[in-house]
Residue, then its C-alpha position, 0 to 999 in steps of 0.5 A: x500500500x505504500x505505493x498507493x496514492x494518498x487518498x486510497x485508504x481514505x477513499x476505500x474506507x469512505x466507500x465502505x461507510x457509504x455501503x454501511x449507510x445504505x448506499x445514499x446517492x452522491x446527490x443526497x450526500x452532497x445536499x446533506x452536508x452543504x451549508x450556507x457558507x460551504x457548497x459541496x458538489x456531488x462530484x466532490x463527494x465522488x472524488x473523495x469516495x474514490x480517493x482522487x482528492x482529499x480535502x485540505x481541511x478536515x472540517x469540510x469532510x467531517x459533516x459527510x462522515x458524521x451524516x454517513x456514520x449516523x445513517x450506518x448506525x441507524x441501519x444497524x451497522x456495528x463496526x462503524x469507524x468512530x470519527x476520531x479514527x476518521x480524523x487520523x485516517x484523513x491526517x495520514x492521507x493529507x500528510x502524504x498528499x502534502x509530501x507529494x505536493x513538494x515533489x510534484x505539482x498537483x492541479x485541480x479544483x478546490x475541494x469546496x466553494x466558500x463564500x466566506 
């Protein structure tokens, strides 16, 4: 796994959480976690779930993790990763992504659009 892109473990875990949460649509997930000052697109949720991008700020993805976790628990899942573990997983992926950015430029769009 050391040769895997930084978001692979995060993305795989997020895919599993989507399954535990009853496979909500990307659209419903994006709507559930968007707030007045932060818009999360369906594509961005897909990118996170597929490990293509990792949000630079944990606070951006935490509402999605919370929403999915609540759905998973309500659906009867018993082996749901606790939020503190998600934060550790995010930090590991973010740390590797930051290290990669020093050696190779990364392009793309920001994880969210903020109007603050």
